[in-house]
C-alpha positions in Angstrom: 61.7 60.7 10.0 65.5 60.4 9.7 66.9 60.1 6.2 68.7 57.1 7.5 65.4 55.2 7.4 64.8 56.0 3.7 68.1 55.6 1.9 67.7 52.9 -0.7 66.3 49.5 -1.7 69.7 48.4 -2.9 71.1 49.1 0.6 68.6 46.7 2.2 65.8 49.0 3.3 62.2 48.2 2.8 60.6 51.5 1.8 57.0 52.3 2.3 55.6 52.4 -1.3 53.2 55.2 -0.3 56.1 57.5 0.6 57.9 59.0 -2.4 61.4 58.8 -1.0 64.5 58.7 -3.2 66.4 55.5 -3.9 70.0 55.4 -4.8 71.5 52.5 -6.7 74.8 50.8 -6.6 75.6 52.5 -9.9 74.7 55.9 -8.4 77.3 55.3 -5.7 79.9 54.1 -8.1 79.3 57.2 -10.3 79.5 59.5 -7.4 83.1 58.5 -6.8 84.5 59.9 -10.0 81.9 60.7 -12.7 79.2 63.1 -13.7 76.4 63.5 -11.2 72.8 62.6 -12.3 69.4 63.8 -11.3 69.3 61.2 -8.5 72.5 62.6 -6.9 71.3 66.2 -6.9 67.9 65.1 -5.6 69.5 63.1 -2.8 71.6 66.1 -1.8 68.6 68.4 -1.7 66.6 65.9 0.4 69.5 65.5 2.8 69.6 69.3 3.2 65.9 69.4 3.7 66.0 66.7 6.4 69.3 67.3 8.2 69.8 71.1 7.8 66.6 73.1 7.2 64.7 71.7 10.3 67.3 73.4 12.5 66.0 76.8 11.2 62.3 76.9 11.9 61.7 80.2 10.3 63.3 79.3 7.0 61.0 79.5 4.0 63.3 78.1 1.4 62.5 75.7 -1.4 65.0 73.4 -3.0 63.6 72.6 -6.4 64.2 69.1 -7.8 65.9 68.6 -11.3 62.6 67.2 -12.6 60.9 70.5 -11.8 63.6 72.4 -13.6 62.8 70.3 -16.7 59.2 71.2 -16.3 60.1 74.9 -16.1 62.2 74.7 -19.3 59.7 72.8 -21.4 56.2 73.7 -20.1 54.1 76.9 -20.1 53.9 78.3 -16.5 50.1 78.1 -16.4 50.3 74.4 -17.2 52.5 73.4 -14.2 51.2 75.6 -11.4 49.7 72.6 -9.6 52.8 70.5 -10.0 55.3 73.0 -8.5 55.5 73.7 -4.7 53.4 76.5 -3.2 55.7 79.6 -3.4 53.3 82.0 -1.7 55.3 82.2 1.6 58.7 81.3 0.2 61.6 83.7 0.4 64.2 81.9 -1.7 64.3 79.1 -4.4 67.3 77.0 -5.2 67.1 75.6 -8.7 69.6 73.1 -10.1 69.8 73.9 -13.8 70.7 71.5 -16.6 71.1 72.0 -20.3 68.7 69.2 -21.1 67.6 69.2 -24.8 65.1 66.3 -24.7 62.6 66.4 -21.8 61.6 62.8 -22.3 65.1 61.4 -21.7 66.3 61.0 -18.1 69.5 62.8 -17.4 69.5 64.3 -20.9 71.8 67.2 -20.2 75.5 67.3 -19.8 76.1 70.3 -17.5 74.8 71.5 -14.2 74.7 75.0 -12.7 72.9 76.6 -9.8 70.2 79.3 -9.9 69.3 81.0 -6.6 66.2 83.2 -6.7 65.5 85.7 -3.9 61.8 86.3 -4.2 61.9 89.0 -1.5 64.6 90.9 -3.3 63.3 90.1 -6.8 66.7 89.0 -8.1 68.2 85.8 -9.4 71.8 84.7 -9.1 73.3 82.2 -11.5 76.4 80.2 -10.6 78.0 78.4 -13.5 81.3 76.5 -13.0 81.9 76.5 -16.8 81.3 80.3 -17.4 78.1 80.9 -19.4 77.3 77.3 -20.5 73.8 77.3 -18.9 73.1 81.0 -19.3 70.2 80.5 -21.6 68.6 77.7 -19.5 69.0 79.7 -16.3 67.6 82.9 -17.7 64.6 80.9 -19.1 64.0 79.3 -15.7 64.1 82.8 -14.2 61.6 84.2 -16.7 59.2 81.2 -16.2 59.4 81.6 -12.4 58.9 85.3 -12.7 55.6 84.7 -14.5 54.5 82.1 -12.0 55.3 84.4 -9.0 53.8 87.4 -10.7 56.8 89.6 -9.9 59.7 90.9 -12.0 63.0 89.2 -11.3 66.3 90.6 -12.3 68.7 87.9 -13.7 72.4 88.2 -12.6 75.2 86.0 -14.0 77.7 85.5 -11.2 81.1 85.9 -13.0 83.0 85.2 -9.8 81.7 81.6 -9.5 84.5 79.0 -8.9 85.4 77.2 -12.0 85.8 73.4 -12.4 89.0 72.0 -13.9 87.4 69.0 -15.7 84.2 68.0 -17.5 82.6 65.9 -14.7 82.5 68.1 -11.5 79.7 70.4 -12.4 77.1 68.6 -10.2 79.5 68.5 -7.3 80.0 72.2 -7.6 76.2 72.7 -7.6 75.9 70.6 -4.4 78.7 72.4 -2.5 77.7 75.9 -3.6 74.1 75.1 -2.7 75.0 74.2 0.8 77.4 77.1 1.3 74.9 79.7 0.0 72.0 78.1 2.0 73.8 77.9 5.3 76.5 80.6 5.3 74.7 83.3 3.3 71.0 82.8 4.2 70.3 80.6 7.2 73.0 81.9 9.5 72.2 85.6 8.9 69.6 87.7 10.6 67.0 89.8 8.8 68.8 93.1 9.5 72.0 92.0 7.6 72.8 92.7 4.0 74.0 89.5 2.5 76.6 89.2 -0.3 75.9 86.4 -2.7 79.4 86.7 -4.3 81.5 83.5 -4.5 84.8 85.4 -5.0 87.6 83.5 -3.3 85.5 80.4 -2.6 87.5 77.2 -3.2 85.6 74.0 -4.1 87.5 70.8 -3.3 85.6 68.5 -5.7 87.3 65.3 -4.7 86.9 66.1 -1.0 83.3 66.9 -1.6 82.7 63.5 -3.3 84.3 61.7 -0.4 82.1 63.7 2.0 78.9 62.8 0.1 79.9 59.2 0.0 80.5 59.2 3.8 77.1 60.8 4.4 75.4 58.1 2.3 77.4 55.3 4.1 76.5 56.7 7.5 72.9 56.8 6.6 73.1 53.2 5.3 74.6 52.1 8.6 71.9 54.0 10.6 69.2 52.3 8.5 70.9 48.9 9.2 71.1 49.6 12.9 67.4 50.7 13.1 66.3 47.6 11.2 68.3 45.3 13.4 66.9 46.9 16.5 63.3 46.6 15.3 61.2 44.2 17.4 59.7 43.0 14.1 63.0 42.0 12.6 63.1 38.4 11.6 66.1 36.8 9.9 64.0 34.0 8.4 60.4 35.1 7.7 59.5 31.8 5.9 56.5 30.1 7.7 57.2 26.5 8.8 54.7 23.6 8.6 53.5 22.1 11.9 54.2 18.3 11.8 
């Protein structure tokens, strides 16, 4: 199913309640223009990558972990969340959006995002933090927890050449753009015989341009959903039943 069919209630779509798709609100869109990205933004971006990018690579065995799963990793014992997390048995890489949340019961409780990429086949984790070592502890803890869940040792590596943000609100945007870059340019478009560098040295992140791109993606999906709904043979501008006189 196209992501354009599942964008948001606020955009006029009627979602199937049995299907756990993400909804973005008007406030989410407003925030995306200039402010700190929340769990919903990161989750939407991961879902877009899963639906519009990953299907083009049939052999890909990559998991994009949701922010809510990161919180579980940080505050739960591994043995207690095995059934909640995805099945990693055939997975090669895991992308983990890391937040420095302090209270697991509070939505969007953190104030900084970073990106953790775990290569299970190489048994190494790469941490990209756009404000140096702000999420070092949380990223290392996620690595340790996943190492226990996977049953293999994983070496934690802090990527000191990660591009750095120039304000206090772009960390989530950096996570989204670096996630896509590493996913496509470093993993999906390489063959199994190539040695891949996970360095981000020299990578420039245009945060404002990225925000505009994400907004355009959402708007395009909204228009697609509107078009599909209008073209539906079941579309009825006035569903109110009338009384036969």
